[in-house]
C-alpha positions as CSV (number, residue, x, y, z in Angstrom):
1,M,8.9,35.5,-22.8
2,S,7.7,37.6,-25.8
3,H,6.1,36.0,-28.9
4,P,5.8,37.4,-32.4
5,P,2.5,38.7,-33.7
6,N,0.1,36.0,-34.9
7,A,2.1,33.2,-33.1
8,S,0.2,30.1,-32.3
9,R,0.6,27.1,-29.9
10,E,-0.3,23.5,-30.2
11,I,-2.5,21.9,-27.6
12,W,-1.7,18.3,-26.6
13,D,-3.9,16.4,-24.2
14,W,-2.2,16.2,-20.8
15,D,-3.4,12.7,-20.0
16,D,-2.9,11.0,-23.3
17,S,-0.5,13.2,-25.3
18,V,-3.1,13.3,-28.2
19,F,-3.0,16.4,-30.4
20,L,-6.1,18.4,-29.9
21,G,-5.6,21.6,-32.0
22,V,-4.0,25.0,-32.3
23,I,-4.9,28.3,-30.6
24,P,-3.4,31.8,-30.8
25,E,-0.4,32.4,-28.5
26,A,-0.3,35.4,-26.1
27,A,2.1,38.2,-26.9
28,E,3.9,37.5,-23.6
29,T,4.0,34.4,-21.3
30,F,5.4,33.8,-17.9
31,N,7.9,31.2,-16.7
32,V,6.1,28.1,-15.4
33,V,7.6,25.2,-13.5
34,G,5.3,22.4,-12.6
35,N,2.2,24.0,-11.2
36,A,3.6,27.4,-10.3
37,N,4.7,30.5,-12.2
38,E,7.3,33.2,-11.7
39,H,4.8,35.6,-10.1
40,G,3.8,33.3,-7.2
41,M,0.5,31.8,-8.6
42,V,-0.1,28.1,-8.1
43,M,-2.8,25.9,-9.5
44,G,-3.8,22.3,-8.8
45,E,-6.8,20.1,-9.6
46,T,-8.7,16.9,-8.8
47,T,-11.1,15.3,-11.4
48,F,-14.7,14.7,-10.3
49,G,-15.9,13.4,-13.7
50,G,-19.6,14.2,-13.4
51,L,-22.5,13.2,-15.6
52,P,-21.4,10.7,-18.3
53,E,-23.4,12.7,-20.9
54,L,-21.2,15.8,-20.2
55,D,-17.9,14.1,-20.7
56,S,-16.3,16.3,-23.4
57,H,-13.6,14.0,-24.6
58,G,-13.8,13.5,-28.3
59,T,-16.4,16.3,-28.8
60,G,-14.1,18.5,-30.9
61,G,-13.1,20.7,-28.0
62,I,-9.4,21.8,-27.9
63,M,-8.8,22.8,-24.2
64,D,-8.2,19.9,-21.8
65,Y,-7.8,20.5,-18.1
66,G,-4.0,20.2,-18.1
67,D,-3.5,22.8,-20.7
68,L,-6.0,25.1,-19.0
69,I,-3.7,25.1,-15.9
70,W,-0.5,25.6,-17.9
71,I,-1.9,28.4,-20.0
72,A,-3.5,30.1,-17.0
73,L,-0.1,30.0,-15.2
74,Q,1.7,31.3,-18.3
75,R,-0.7,34.2,-18.9
76,T,-2.0,35.4,-15.5
77,K,-0.8,36.5,-12.1
78,R,-4.0,36.4,-10.1
79,C,-6.5,33.7,-9.5
80,V,-9.4,35.9,-10.6
81,D,-7.8,36.5,-13.9
82,A,-7.0,32.8,-14.3
83,I,-10.6,31.9,-13.8
84,K,-11.7,34.5,-16.4
85,L,-9.1,33.2,-18.8
86,I,-10.1,29.6,-18.4
87,D,-13.7,30.5,-19.1
88,A,-12.8,32.5,-22.2
89,L,-10.6,29.6,-23.5
90,V,-13.3,26.9,-23.1
91,Q,-16.0,29.1,-24.6
92,E,-13.9,30.0,-27.6
93,H,-12.1,26.7,-28.3
94,G,-14.3,24.1,-26.5
95,Y,-13.6,21.9,-23.6
96,A,-11.9,18.4,-24.0
97,S,-12.1,16.8,-20.5
98,D,-14.7,15.9,-17.9
99,G,-15.5,17.5,-14.6
100,E,-12.7,19.3,-12.8
101,S,-12.1,21.0,-9.5
102,F,-9.3,23.7,-9.9
103,S,-7.7,25.2,-6.8
104,C,-5.7,28.4,-7.2
105,V,-3.7,30.5,-4.8
106,D,-1.8,33.7,-5.7
107,G,-0.4,34.9,-2.4
108,D,-3.3,37.2,-1.6
109,E,-6.3,35.0,-2.4
110,A,-7.3,31.4,-2.8
111,W,-10.1,30.2,-5.1
112,L,-11.9,27.0,-6.0
113,M,-13.3,26.7,-9.6
114,E,-15.5,23.7,-10.4
115,L,-16.1,23.2,-14.1
116,I,-17.8,20.7,-16.4
117,G,-18.2,20.6,-20.1
118,K,-21.4,20.4,-22.1
119,G,-20.6,17.1,-23.7
120,K,-22.2,16.8,-27.2
121,F,-25.0,19.2,-26.3
122,E,-23.0,22.3,-27.2
123,K,-19.6,24.0,-27.1
124,G,-18.1,25.3,-23.9
125,A,-18.5,24.6,-20.2
126,V,-20.4,25.6,-17.1
127,W,-18.7,26.5,-13.8
128,V,-18.8,28.1,-10.4
129,A,-15.8,29.7,-8.6
130,Q,-15.7,30.7,-5.0
131,K,-13.0,32.5,-3.0
132,V,-11.8,30.7,0.1
133,P,-12.7,33.0,3.1
134,D,-9.9,34.4,5.1
135,G,-9.0,32.0,7.9
136,A,-10.8,29.1,6.3
137,I,-9.5,25.9,4.7
138,L,-10.6,24.1,1.6
139,A,-10.1,20.5,0.5
140,H,-11.4,18.6,-2.5
141,A,-10.9,15.0,-3.7
142,N,-12.5,13.7,-6.9
143,Q,-16.1,14.8,-6.0
144,A,-17.7,18.1,-6.9
145,R,-18.1,20.1,-3.6
146,T,-19.9,23.2,-4.8
147,T,-23.6,23.0,-3.8
148,T,-25.7,26.2,-3.6
149,F,-23.8,29.4,-3.9
150,D,-24.4,33.2,-3.5
151,Q,-25.4,34.5,-6.9
152,N,-25.2,38.2,-5.7
153,D,-21.6,38.4,-4.3
154,P,-19.3,39.1,-7.3
155,D,-16.3,39.8,-5.0
156,N,-16.4,36.3,-3.7
157,V,-18.4,34.2,-6.2
158,M,-18.1,34.0,-10.0
159,F,-20.1,31.7,-12.3
160,S,-20.9,31.1,-16.0
161,P,-24.0,33.0,-17.0
162,D,-25.8,29.8,-18.1
163,V,-24.8,27.5,-15.2
164,V,-28.4,27.2,-14.1
165,N,-30.2,27.4,-17.4
166,F,-28.0,24.7,-19.0
167,A,-29.0,22.4,-16.2
168,R,-32.6,23.1,-17.0
169,K,-32.0,22.6,-20.7
170,I,-30.7,19.0,-20.2
171,G,-33.4,18.2,-17.6
172,R,-31.2,18.4,-14.5
173,Y,-33.0,21.3,-12.8
174,P,-36.8,22.1,-12.9
175,A,-37.9,25.0,-15.1
176,D,-39.9,26.5,-12.3
177,A,-37.3,26.1,-9.5
178,P,-35.7,29.3,-8.2
179,D,-32.2,30.1,-9.5
180,A,-31.1,30.8,-5.9
181,D,-31.7,27.2,-4.9
182,F,-29.6,25.7,-7.6
183,D,-27.1,23.1,-6.4
184,F,-24.1,22.6,-8.8
185,S,-23.1,19.2,-7.5
186,A,-26.6,17.8,-7.4
187,A,-27.1,18.9,-11.0
188,Y,-23.8,18.0,-12.6
189,D,-22.1,15.5,-10.2
190,P,-24.6,13.9,-7.8
191,V,-22.9,12.2,-4.8
192,T,-22.8,8.4,-5.2
193,F,-21.6,5.8,-2.8
194,S,-18.2,5.9,-4.5
195,G,-18.1,9.7,-4.5
196,A,-18.7,9.8,-0.7
197,R,-16.6,6.8,0.2
198,H,-13.6,7.3,-2.1
199,G,-13.7,11.1,-2.5
200,E,-15.4,12.9,0.4
201,A,-13.9,10.5,3.0
202,R,-10.5,12.0,2.3
203,V,-11.8,15.6,2.8
204,W,-13.5,14.4,6.0
205,D,-10.2,12.9,7.2
206,I,-8.3,16.2,6.6
207,Y,-11.1,18.4,8.1
208,R,-11.5,16.2,11.3
209,L,-7.7,16.3,11.8
210,L,-7.4,20.0,11.4
211,L,-10.4,20.6,13.7
212,G,-9.1,18.2,16.3
213,K,-5.7,20.0,16.3
214,T,-7.5,23.2,17.2
215,D,-10.3,21.8,19.4
216,E,-10.3,18.1,20.2
217,A,-14.0,18.0,21.0
218,A,-14.9,19.9,17.8
219,G,-12.8,17.4,15.8
220,K,-14.6,14.4,17.3
221,E,-18.0,16.0,16.8
222,F,-17.3,16.6,13.1
223,E,-16.0,13.1,12.7
224,E,-19.1,11.5,14.1
225,K,-21.6,13.9,12.4
226,Y,-20.5,13.1,8.9
227,L,-19.3,9.5,9.4
228,D,-22.4,7.8,7.9
229,Y,-22.2,10.2,4.9
230,V,-18.6,9.5,4.0
231,R,-19.2,5.8,4.6
232,G,-21.7,6.1,1.7
233,Y,-24.5,4.9,4.0
234,D,-26.5,8.2,4.2
235,L,-26.2,10.5,1.2
236,T,-29.3,12.5,2.0
237,S,-28.8,14.0,5.5
238,G,-26.5,16.7,4.4
239,R,-23.2,17.5,2.8
240,M,-20.0,18.5,4.6
241,P,-19.4,22.3,4.5
242,L,-17.4,23.4,1.5
243,F,-15.0,25.5,3.6
244,L,-13.7,24.5,7.1
245,H,-13.8,27.4,9.7
246,P,-12.2,27.3,13.1
247,P,-14.6,26.3,15.9
248,E,-16.4,29.3,17.4
249,G,-14.4,31.0,20.0
250,S,-11.2,29.1,19.0
251,A,-8.0,30.6,17.7
252,K,-7.3,30.6,14.0
253,F,-6.1,27.4,12.3
254,S,-2.4,26.9,12.5
255,L,-1.3,25.3,9.3
256,T,2.4,25.1,8.3
257,V,4.0,23.6,5.2
258,A,5.1,20.7,7.4
259,D,1.5,20.3,8.6
260,A,0.3,20.1,5.0
261,M,2.9,17.5,4.2
262,S,1.7,15.4,7.1
263,L,-1.9,15.7,6.0
264,M,-1.0,14.6,2.5
265,G,0.5,11.5,4.0
266,T,-2.6,10.3,5.9
267,R,-4.2,6.9,5.3
268,L,-7.3,7.1,7.5
269,E,-5.4,5.8,10.5
270,G,-7.3,5.6,13.7
271,T,-10.7,6.0,12.1
272,W,-13.6,3.6,11.3
273,F,-11.9,3.2,7.8
274,D,-8.5,2.1,9.2
275,N,-7.8,-1.1,7.2
276,R,-4.3,-1.9,8.5
277,G,-5.8,-4.9,10.5
278,I,-4.6,-3.4,13.8
279,D,-7.8,-2.5,15.6
280,R,-9.9,-5.1,13.7
281,P,-9.1,-8.0,11.4
282,D,-8.6,-7.2,7.8
283,V,-7.4,-9.9,5.5
284,G,-6.2,-7.4,2.9
285,A,-3.7,-5.9,5.4
286,G,-1.6,-9.0,5.4
287,S,1.0,-9.7,8.0
288,G,2.6,-6.3,7.5
289,H,-0.5,-4.4,8.4
290,S,-0.5,-2.6,5.1
291,A,-2.9,0.3,4.6
292,Y,-2.7,0.0,0.8
293,R,-5.0,-1.8,-1.5
294,W,-4.6,-2.3,-5.3
295,R,-7.2,-1.3,-7.8
296,P,-10.1,-1.6,-8.4
297,L,-11.7,0.2,-5.4
298,I,-15.0,-1.7,-5.9
299,W,-14.8,-5.4,-6.8
300,K,-16.7,-8.6,-6.7
301,D,-15.9,-12.1,-5.4
302,T,-16.6,-15.3,-7.2
303,K,-20.2,-15.3,-5.9
304,G,-20.8,-11.9,-7.3
305,D,-21.0,-10.1,-3.9
306,E,-19.6,-6.6,-4.1
307,F,-16.8,-5.3,-1.8
308,V,-14.9,-2.1,-1.4
309,N,-11.3,-1.0,-0.8
310,E,-10.7,2.3,0.9
311,R,-9.2,5.3,-1.0
312,T,-6.8,7.2,1.3
313,V,-5.1,10.6,0.8
314,A,-1.8,8.9,0.3
315,T,-1.9,6.1,-2.3
316,Q,0.5,3.9,-4.2
317,Q,-0.6,4.9,-7.7
318,T,0.3,8.6,-7.3
319,S,2.5,9.7,-10.2
320,W,3.8,12.8,-8.4
321,N,2.7,15.1,-5.5
322,F,3.4,18.6,-4.2
323,V,2.8,20.9,-1.3
324,S,3.0,24.5,-2.3
325,A,3.0,27.9,-0.6
326,S,2.7,31.4,-2.1
327,R,4.3,34.2,0.0
328,P,3.5,37.7,-1.3
329,W,6.2,39.3,0.8
330,L,9.0,37.6,-1.2
331,P,10.4,38.6,-4.6
332,P,8.3,37.1,-7.4
333,A,10.8,34.4,-8.6
334,I,10.8,32.8,-5.1
335,R,7.3,33.8,-4.1
336,A,5.8,30.3,-5.0
337,I,7.6,27.2,-3.7
338,Q,6.5,23.7,-4.6
339,W,7.7,20.9,-2.3
340,W,7.7,18.3,-5.1
341,A,8.2,14.5,-5.1
342,P,7.5,11.6,-7.4
343,D,5.1,8.8,-6.2
344,D,3.4,8.2,-2.9
345,S,2.8,11.3,-0.8
346,A,3.2,9.3,2.5
347,T,6.7,7.9,1.7
348,S,8.3,10.6,-0.5
349,L,11.0,13.1,0.4
350,R,10.0,16.4,-1.2
351,V,12.5,18.8,-2.8
352,P,12.1,22.6,-3.2
353,V,11.1,23.9,-6.7
354,Y,10.5,27.6,-7.0
355,G,8.2,29.0,-9.7
356,G,10.9,31.3,-11.1
357,I,13.7,28.7,-11.7
358,T,14.8,28.1,-15.3
359,R,16.0,24.5,-15.0
360,V,15.0,21.6,-12.8
361,P,17.5,19.2,-11.2
362,Y,18.9,16.7,-13.6
363,H,17.7,13.6,-11.9
364,F,14.1,15.0,-11.6
365,A,13.9,16.1,-15.3
366,D,12.1,14.2,-18.0
367,S,13.6,13.9,-21.5
368,V,10.2,13.3,-23.1
369,G,7.7,15.2,-21.0
370,Q,4.0,15.8,-21.8
371,L,4.8,18.0,-24.8
372,P,7.1,17.4,-27.8
373,G,10.5,18.9,-26.9
374,A,9.6,19.4,-23.3
375,A,13.2,19.0,-22.3
376,V,15.8,21.1,-24.2
377,S,17.6,17.9,-25.2
378,P,18.0,14.4,-23.9
379,K,21.3,15.3,-22.1
380,D,19.2,17.5,-19.7
381,A,17.5,14.5,-18.2
382,P,18.0,10.8,-17.5
383,K,17.0,8.4,-20.3
384,A,14.0,6.9,-18.5
385,D,10.3,6.7,-18.7
386,A,7.4,4.7,-17.1
387,L,8.5,1.6,-18.9
388,N,12.3,2.0,-18.9
389,P,13.9,2.3,-15.5
390,S,17.1,4.1,-14.6
391,W,19.1,4.4,-11.5
392,D,19.6,8.1,-12.4
393,S,15.8,8.9,-12.4
394,A,14.2,10.2,-9.3
395,F,10.9,8.8,-10.5
396,W,12.3,5.3,-10.3
397,I,14.4,5.7,-7.1
398,W,11.4,7.2,-5.2
399,N,9.1,4.4,-6.5
400,L,11.6,1.7,-5.4
401,V,11.9,3.2,-1.9
402,S,8.1,3.6,-1.6
403,N,7.6,0.0,-2.7
404,L,9.6,-1.2,0.3
405,C,6.7,0.2,2.5
406,Y,4.1,-2.1,0.9
407,G,3.4,-5.8,1.6
408,E,4.5,-8.1,4.4
409,R,6.8,-5.6,6.0
410,A,4.7,-2.5,5.5
411,Q,4.3,-1.2,9.1
412,L,7.9,-1.9,10.1
413,V,9.5,-0.3,7.0
414,T,7.1,2.7,6.9
415,E,8.1,3.6,10.5
416,A,11.8,3.2,9.7
417,L,11.5,5.3,6.6
418,R,9.7,8.1,8.4
419,E,12.4,8.2,11.0
420,E,14.9,8.7,8.3
421,M,12.8,11.0,6.2
422,G,11.7,13.4,9.0
423,P,15.2,15.0,9.6
424,L,15.9,15.2,5.9
425,Q,12.7,17.0,5.2
426,R,13.1,19.4,8.1
427,D,16.7,20.1,7.0
428,L,15.4,21.0,3.5
429,L,12.7,23.2,5.0
430,D,15.2,25.0,7.1
431,K,17.6,25.5,4.2
432,S,14.9,27.1,2.1
433,V,14.0,29.6,4.8
434,A,17.7,30.5,5.2
435,F,18.1,30.8,1.4
436,E,15.0,33.1,1.1
437,A,16.2,35.3,3.9
438,K,19.6,35.7,2.2
439,V,18.0,36.5,-1.2
440,V,15.7,39.2,0.4
441,Q,18.7,40.8,2.1
442,E,20.7,40.9,-1.1
443,Y,17.6,42.1,-3.0
444,E,17.2,45.1,-0.7
445,L,20.8,46.0,-0.8
446,A,21.0,46.0,-4.6
447,I,19.6,49.5,-4.9
448,D,21.6,50.3,-8.0
449,E,20.4,47.3,-10.1
450,S,17.4,47.5,-12.4
451,N,14.3,45.4,-11.6
452,A,15.1,43.2,-14.6
453,A,18.6,42.6,-13.4
454,K,17.4,41.8,-9.9
455,K,14.8,39.4,-11.3
456,K,17.3,37.6,-13.4
457,S,19.8,37.3,-10.5
458,I,17.2,35.9,-8.1
459,A,16.0,33.4,-10.7
460,E,19.6,32.2,-11.3
461,K,20.2,31.9,-7.5
462,A,16.9,30.0,-7.0
463,T,17.8,27.7,-9.9
464,A,21.2,26.9,-8.4
465,F,19.7,26.3,-5.0
466,C,17.0,24.0,-6.3
467,E,19.5,22.1,-8.4
468,H,22.0,21.6,-5.5
469,E,19.4,20.6,-3.0
470,G,17.5,18.4,-5.4
471,E,20.7,16.6,-6.5
472,T,21.8,16.2,-2.9
473,A,18.4,14.8,-1.9
474,F,18.5,12.4,-4.8
475,Y,21.8,10.9,-3.7
476,K,20.7,10.6,-0.1
477,W,17.5,8.9,-1.2
478,R,19.4,6.5,-3.5
479,H,22.5,5.8,-1.5
480,G,21.7,7.0,2.0
481,R,24.5,9.5,1.7
482,V,25.8,12.3,-0.5
483,H,27.7,11.0,-3.5
484,D,29.2,13.0,-6.4
485,R,27.9,12.3,-9.9
């Protein structure tokens, strides 16, 4: 989309819908749907918070973390360029959130960028970005994971020029300590009991499962090595590695989209943390052996003794979740696919959403959105929000189905739901593969069409496919069968 000279854009806080300010608009922006753009780049995040004195809410900064993601997707095609743009935006306009871990994939590379504002000390932010090595896997979960980093490898590591000296300035790193020994997390987001128990334990769960799938002994060794750390009992013996590599001598990791969906649905089953009351008594599990616990994660009884609830990968308070893939061999409009769903990632059927589509399925649309005028008009979405339910809203239907899996019949209903959901999800995955193959074939045969015409045609076909499959999935999830609107 082209914009006139001197155009501007309003910035509204992603979390609170508070107006933050105005910045210049780019001359051209790309189509963005959710967390993906029309060129195959995808970005996600988890919040780590960091030092309270570096919380940049209310400091006059304009750029919050949500708008940084959207604008990076609108203006860049590669993760490296997205990182540079995010840096430029926060330095020029100020940062308006707390510590964030941004993950980015563009089909050729994947990067992690960890960033934290400077609070009331000064404008801007400090950050470190590292490329995920080929063949490795990265996970992050509400705890900064960047420790020391190579400061002489610009092809694989990027960082703000003052990332070390700002820590010295605020008393978080000794003046006489070598730059090379600087630890980003230790300075800006030190690991606490909660950071290990509620954040790093989820990374541990995913890493041990992936290792165990490749080499059972290696998975068990990893699980035992870092157990005391993620329990929050021993925070000094050593952090888990940032990236997970296959065991020495083993084949490469095998990780499909379906595997990623499964990992996003884990709840620490079969581990020391398993709180379903199956292997050991747990009063919170109830008669239904529920793995879920309501907030707060840390609480006190009437005597003042402190207790902890576990934080699993899948959790009931999820607003929405997605599993994405970027495939550089496909035409740009369908290069990035997001398997998207509202609510709990363990109990939600995911629908396909390509980065190049121009409309989302009616039942998945939001008439209000995060920004003013986010939907073209109310007729393009059900009349519903977080406080006003509707039987036409996927948000509400998915929440109602997930809620059946909690409480006194948790284990029974969860198993029944997964039996129904498995074939439906596999069918959608198969249909997307068939659709993409057909699009590629037609793309290659259309030798007389211009690139612009091909791009428009693919976007239209992808939109129609996502609308049809999304609407079909909605009716199956609501009625158990297909039903015409």
